[in-house]
C-alpha positions in Angstrom: -15.8 10.7 -2.7 -15.6 7.0 -1.2 -14.2 6.5 1.9 -10.7 4.5 2.2 -10.8 0.8 2.9 -6.9 0.1 3.1 -4.5 -3.0 2.9 -1.3 -2.5 4.7 1.4 -4.6 4.6 4.9 -4.1 6.4 3.2 -2.2 9.2 6.0 -3.5 11.9 8.8 -1.6 9.9 9.2 2.2 10.3 7.2 3.2 6.7 4.4 0.9 7.9 4.0 1.7 11.1 3.6 5.3 9.9 1.6 4.8 7.7 -0.5 2.9 9.6 -0.7 5.8 12.2 -1.9 8.3 9.8 -4.3 5.8 8.4 -5.9 5.6 11.4 -6.2 9.1 12.1 -7.2 10.2 8.5 -10.9 11.2 8.4 -10.9 9.7 5.2 -10.1 6.2 6.0 -12.9 4.2 7.0 -11.5 0.5 7.5 -7.3 -0.7 7.6 -6.2 -4.5 7.2 -2.9 -5.1 8.0 -1.6 -8.4 6.7 1.8 -9.2 8.4 3.6 -12.3 10.1 3.5 -10.8 13.5 1.4 -8.2 15.7 1.8 -4.5 14.7 0.8 -3.6 18.4 -1.8 -1.3 17.7 -5.3 -1.6 18.6 -8.3 0.8 17.0 -12.1 -0.2 16.3 -11.3 0.4 12.6 -8.2 -2.1 12.6 -8.2 -5.8 11.4 -5.1 -7.4 12.0 -4.5 -11.0 10.1 -1.2 -12.9 10.9 0.1 -14.7 7.9 3.3 -16.1 7.5 3.9 -16.7 3.7 3.1 -12.9 2.3 3.9 -14.0 -1.4 0.7 -16.1 -1.3 -2.3 -14.9 0.4 -4.9 -16.8 -1.9 -6.0 -18.6 1.2 -7.2 -14.8 2.6 -9.4 -14.3 -0.7 -13.0 -14.2 1.2 -11.4 -11.5 3.6 -9.8 -9.1 1.4 -12.4 -8.3 -1.0 -13.9 -5.1 -0.7 -11.1 -2.9 -0.1 -9.8 0.1 -2.7 -6.5 0.7 -1.6 -3.4 -1.5 -0.6 -0.1 0.6 0.6 3.0 -2.1 0.1 5.8 -0.8 2.8 7.2 -4.7 3.1 11.0 -4.5 2.3 14.3 -5.8 2.6 18.0 -4.9 2.2 20.1 -6.3 -0.8 23.2 -6.3 1.3 24.8 -9.8 1.5 21.9 -11.2 -0.6 22.3 -12.7 -4.0 20.5 -11.6 -7.4 18.6 -14.5 -7.0 17.8 -14.2 -3.4 16.7 -10.5 -3.5 14.7 -11.2 -6.7 12.5 -14.0 -4.8 12.3 -11.4 -1.3 11.5 -8.4 -3.6 10.0 -9.2 -6.6 8.4 -12.5 -6.0 6.8 -11.9 -2.7 5.6 -8.4 -3.7 4.1 -9.4 -7.1 2.2 -12.9 -5.6 0.9 -10.5 -2.7 -0.3 -8.1 -5.4 -1.8 -10.5 -7.9 -4.1 -11.9 -5.7 -5.1 -8.2 -5.0 -5.7 -7.5 -8.6 -8.1 -10.3 -9.3 -10.2 -9.6 -6.2 -10.4 -5.7 -6.4 -9.8 -4.5 -9.8 -11.1 -0.8 -8.5 -7.9 -0.6 -6.2 -4.9 1.9 -5.9 -2.0 -0.3 -5.3 1.0 2.1 -3.9 4.6 0.6 -3.6 7.2 1.6 -1.5 10.5 1.6 -3.7 13.4 3.8 -3.6 15.3 6.7 -5.0 17.5 5.3 -7.8 15.4 2.7 -9.0 16.0 1.5 -12.6 13.1 1.2 -14.9 15.1 0.2 -17.5 16.0 -3.5 -15.5 19.3 -3.2 -17.5 21.7 -1.0 -14.9 24.9 -2.5 -13.2 22.9 -1.9 -9.9 21.5 -5.1 -8.2 19.1 -4.1 -6.1 17.8 -1.1 -8.7 16.9 -3.4 -11.4 15.2 -5.8 -9.5 13.2 -3.2 -8.3 12.9 -1.7 -11.4 11.4 -4.9 -13.0 8.7 -5.0 -10.2 7.8 -1.3 -10.6 7.1 -2.3 -14.0 5.5 -5.4 -13.7 3.3 -4.2 -10.7 1.8 -1.3 -13.6 0.8 -4.5 -16.1 -1.6 -5.6 -13.3 -5.0 -4.9 -13.7 -5.6 -2.4 -10.7 -7.5 0.8 -11.3 -4.0 2.5 -10.5 -0.3 1.8 -9.2 1.9 4.5 -8.3 5.7 3.4 -7.1 7.1 5.6 -4.5 10.9 6.4 -4.4 11.8 8.3 -0.9 15.6 8.7 -0.2 16.2 9.6 3.1 13.2 9.4 5.4 13.0 11.6 8.6 10.7 9.3 10.8 8.0 10.7 13.3 7.3 7.7 15.5 9.6 6.4 18.5 11.6 3.8 16.5 11.9 0.1 17.9 15.3 -1.5 18.0 13.4 -4.2 15.9 13.2 -1.6 13.0 16.2 -2.0 10.7 16.3 2.0 10.5 16.5 2.2 14.3 20.6 2.1 14.9 21.4 4.3 12.0 18.7 6.8 13.2 19.5 6.5 16.8 23.1 8.2 16.1 22.2 10.1 13.2 19.2 11.7 14.3 21.1 15.6 14.6 21.9 15.5 11.2 18.1 15.3 10.0 17.8 18.8 10.6 20.8 20.0 8.8 19.9 18.2 5.7 16.6 19.5 5.6 18.0 22.9 5.3 21.0 22.1 3.4 19.9 19.1 1.0 15.7 19.5 1.3 15.5 17.2 -2.5 17.1 13.6 -0.9 15.0 13.7 2.4 11.6 13.4 3.1 9.5 13.4 6.6 7.9 10.2 7.4 4.7 12.4 7.1 4.5 13.1 4.0 5.3 10.0 2.7 2.3 8.8 4.4 0.6 11.6 3.4 1.1 11.1 -0.3 0.3 7.4 0.0 -3.1 8.5 0.9 -3.7 11.3 -1.3 -2.7 9.0 -4.1 -5.8 6.9 -3.3 -7.6 9.6 -3.3 -7.1 12.2 -5.8 -4.4 10.6 -8.0 -1.4 11.9 -9.5 0.2 12.1 -12.9 3.0 10.4 -13.0 3.0 6.4 -11.5 6.9 6.8 -10.7 6.8 9.5 -7.8 10.5 10.7 -6.8 10.9 12.8 -3.7 9.4 16.1 -5.7 6.5 14.4 -6.3 6.4 12.7 -2.7 6.1 16.4 -1.4 3.8 18.1 -4.3 1.3 15.2 -3.7 1.1 15.4 0.5 0.4 18.6 -0.1 -2.8 18.3 -2.2 -6.0 18.8 -0.6 -9.4 18.1 -2.3 -10.3 21.2 -4.7 
């Protein structure tokens, strides 16, 4: 099995930071490149960091992006207060612009996209964000990657100390007591950040039968080990 050489974007957010932490500890991950607008705050022998302001166009970085076989795209934004045009620009256009460059450079790459539960694969539903996410998922799967996996987590229970800059911070600060209860009474609506991170890494190592992974799929893949 080839070691993973990973590109992560969104590493300054909750999901991206958790995934970065897990990748740096993982024995099957050989190298990690973080591409972000601001420093991730981590230092490690495996880690290479690139600060780049326009993440929808990374073509100027092409010489540095060759030779990677996994990408974990964890960048996202809320749809609240945004028009469909604005949300499409910040979700669909940014993601596809980033991914298209990598697909040209690394056709052997597995691309993992953090989407969300309730995403609309038909692109025709009434919920704006779900349509845009659905179109993003669908068009990512048209790019010439080895594999594309769209992860659709619901409520995520973090394991790292959250920073006030994280969009999840304020909610978690006041609702942390609810997570143990939800894990008992409604486990199908929640994954832990460890499970999500493990599932993304395992998708690159072992593959999975589905392209769109719902919460139950994420939990199954998180538990997978080499046979």
